[in-house]
N, C-alpha and C positions, 0 to 999 in steps of 0.2 A: 778349921779348914781341913780339907782332905789332902793327905800327902800323896806323893807320886805313887808310892807303893799301894796305898789303899785304893786309889783310882784304878790301878792296874788290876787289883783283885776284884773290884766291882765290875770292870769291863769283862774280865774272864768269866765271872759268874753269869753275866748277861749273855755271853756267847754260848755258854753251856745250856742255859735255859732255852735260847732260841734254837739251838741245834736239836734239843729234845723235842720241842714243839714241831719243828720241821719234819723230823722223823715220824711223829704222830700223824702229821698231815699226809705224808706219803702213804703210810699204812692205811689211813682212813680212806683215801682215794682208791687204793687197791681193794679194800673191803667192799666199798660201794659198787665198784665195777664187778666184783664177784657175786653180787646179788644179796649181800647181807644188809642188815638194818642196824641203826644205832639205838640203843636203849634210851628211852625218853628222858630219864632223870639225869643223863650225862650230857645232854645236848648243850646246856648252858656252858659247861666246862669246855666242850669242844669248840663252840662258837667263840668263846673268849680266846682260846688258843689260836684260832684262825685269824682273829682280829689282831692279836699280838704279832703274828708273823707278818701280816700285811703292813702294819705300822713300822716294823723294824726291818723291812726287806732291804733297805739301803745299807743298814748296818751289817747285815749278814753277808752281803756281797763284798764287803771290804775285808773279810777275814779269809784266810787260806784254809784248805781242807785239813791241814795239820793241826789247826787251832780248835777244831770241833771235836768234842768228846761227849758222845751221847751214851749214857749209862742206864737208860730206862729199859726195863725188862719186857719180854713178850707177854708175860702173865699180867702185867699191869695194864697193857693195852688191850688184852683179850677180855678184861673185865668190862670194857666199854662197849663190847659188841654183843648184840642179841640177834639171833637168827630171824626173829619175827616180832614185829611190834604189836602191842596190845591194841585191840579195836577200841575206838572212842565211843563213849556212851552219849551219842548225839541226841538232842531232843527231837520230838516229832516235827515234821515239816510244817504243821499248823501253828507251832509256837513262834510266831513272827517276831515278837519282841526279843526273844533270846537269840534268834538268828541275826537280827539287826545289831544287837549289842556285840555279838561275836564278830560280825563283819567289820565294825568300827575298830574293835580291839586288834584284829589281825592286820588291818591296814596301818594302824599306828605302829605296830611292831615291825612291819616291813619297812616303813619309812624310817624308823629309828635305827634299825640294825643294818640294812643293806642299801639305803638310798644313795649313799656316796661311794659305795664299793664298786669293784670292777664287775664287768658283765659275767665273767667266769664264776666269780664268787656268788653273784645273784642266782645264776642257774644251778649252782651246787647246793645252796643253803635255803632257798625260799620254801621248799617243801618241808625241810626240818623245822623252820620257824613256824609254819602253819600248824604242823602236827603238835609241836610243843605248846603252842598257845591253846589249841583245842583240848589237849589232854589235861592242861592245868585248869581249864574252865569247867569241863564236864566230867573229867576222870575217865577211866577205862571201864569196859563192860565186865560185869561180874556174872560169870556163867554158873548156873545151877543145874543139878541133875533133874530129870523129869519128876522123880519122886519128891524132891525138895520143893519144886515149883507147885506140885499138886498139894502138898501139905501146907505150904504157905498160903495157897488160895483158899483152902477150906479150914484153916486153923481158927479156932474160936467160934465156928459156925455149927449149929445143929439144925438138921432138917427133919421135919416130920415126914410121914409117908406121903401125905398130900403135897407137901412142899417139894419133896423129891420128884414126884411125878410131874408136877408143874415145871420144875426146873429141867427135867429131861425133855418134856415136850417143847419147851422154849429153845433148848439147844438143838433139837431136831429141826425146828423151823428155821433157826439161824443158819444151821449147816446147809439146809436145802436152799436157802436164799443165796448163800455164798457159792454153792455149786452152780446155780443158775447163772450167776454173774460171771464166774470163771468160764463157763461154757460159751456164753455169748461173746466174751472178750476174746477168747482164743480156743475155738473148738478142737483144733488139731492137738494143741498141747494138753487139753483136758482129756481127750480120748487116749493120748499117749500115756498119761499118768495112770489111767485105769488099768492098763495091761503091763505097765513097767515093773520089772522084777526088782526086788530090794537089792541094794548095793551097799557093801561094807567091806572093811578090811584095812590092813596096814602093810605098807610096802617094807619088806624085810630083806634087803639085798646089801651086799658089800659095795663100798664106794667104787672099787675097781670094776666090778660087774656093771654098775650103773653107767660109768664113763664109757666102757666098751660098747654097751647097748646104744648110747647116744651117738658115739662115733660111727657105729655101723649104720644107724638109722639116717643120720643127717649128713653123711659124707659120700662123695662119689669119686672113686679112683679114676674115672674117665672124664672128669670135668674139664681137663685141659685139651682134650681131643676135639677138634672142630667137627661138627656134624655135616657141614655142607648145606647147600640150598637145594631143596627138592625141585625137580624139573617142572612139576605141575603147580608150583606155588604162585598164587595170584596176589600181586602187590596191591594194597589199598591206595585209594586216591590221597593226594596231599591234604594237609589240614586246611580247613577253610577259615578258621578263626585263630588269631594269634594267642599263644599260650600266656596266661596271666602269671607273671613272675613276681607280682607284688606280695607283700606279707599278708596273711589272712586278717580280715577285718574283725572288729569286736562282734559284729553281728553274726559272722560266719562261725566264730568260736562259740558264741552263745548258742547257736543252733545245734552244734555238735554236742555240747554239754547237756542241753535240755532233752535231746533225743536219747542220750545214754540212760541206762537203767540206774536208778538211785541205789539199788542194792548190789551193784557190781562190786566185787572184791577189790580193795585198794592194792596198789603196788608196794614197792619197797619203802616208799616214804609214808605209807599209812594214811594218806589223805584220799577219801572216796569222792565220787562225783557229787554226792549229796551236799557237800560243803560248797562246791562251785555253783550248784543250782540255787542254793539259798543265800549266798553272799555275793551279790553283783559287784560290789566295790573290790573285793578280793580278785574276782575274775578280771576286772580292769587292770589291776596291778600285774597279774600274770600275763595279760595281753601285751602290756608295755615291755615286759622282759622278753617275751617271745618275738616281738617285733625287732628288738635289739639283736637277739640271737640270729634272726633271719637275715638282717641287713649285714651283720658282721660274719656270717657263715660260721657260727659257733654252735657246737652240739655238746651238751653236758654229758659226762659219763653216766650219770643217773638215767638219762633218757635212752641210752643204748644198751642197758642191762635190764634184766627182768628176773622175777622170782618164779622158779619152776615149781608147779604143784601137780601131783599125780592123783587122778581121780579114779576110784575103783570102778570096774565095769560090771562086776557081779558080786554076789554075796561071799563074804569071807575070803576076799582076794589077798594073796600074799606074793605071788610071782610078778615079775615086771611086765610080762605080756598080758596080765589081767588089769592093767592100769592104762589110762590115757593121760598124756601130759597137757597142761595148759600153762600159759605164761601170763603173769600179772605185771603189766607195765605201769610206771608212775605217770 
């Protein structure tokens, strides 16, 4: 049987562990709000920590601040953070069986891990669960240099002169057909790419310089000064139809997802539109969570933060005025 002293030591050990995980949760939320991402191999550990906190929330509230002693270092937490998640090696859209299997697997994981959790926990972790399931199923993309791809394609193959000419003719016909299809699909974009200058470069500026540029670009010192109403302003007529305040339907969400480009870059959670296009049951789960957030007026911090990416405007760009920023939302 446990003595009174051993029970006291056990309770103290539990309080220290809970305080440590609570500190990790606060830092995790700050990191997500700042636009960082979590390295995939540590998601299971973090999810277990969040579950431990939710199960023992009542115990934590019973202890005073003097009883909490968190001794975990910043370096230990920093190892869990990765600025960019690896892209998932998804199968082609024509592989229906693989997508159906992934659809079922993700739904089972969502039901198992967050079915009975709070709405805030669902909004925070559903993207991480989807990413972790996909990366475990298909792995990440392995990028090769152009030379390596060329050598791998022609490795072990020998072409005679006639075969090489036939191969070149076939490639020219194939390229001609692709150019025709691209022109008929979007003539403006095709003509634009013909005259577009090559763009490359790497942004090399200090953090303080970048923050100063962002503050100067997106702030207005006169924002609090009222502009007044122009004398010749014509007011529009009142609305004729009542504004629909109901949550978006599954049909409306599906229409937005299907309209989006499948190759759009994913946000901080690493989940692209391609998954939602190919996994209808996962989209239904997301729709349920979004309806709950709409009804309870809840917005996850992941939804109000974005990853900033700077795209070069010209070749060999280095200065900040030679780049244009885009934001990747989850």
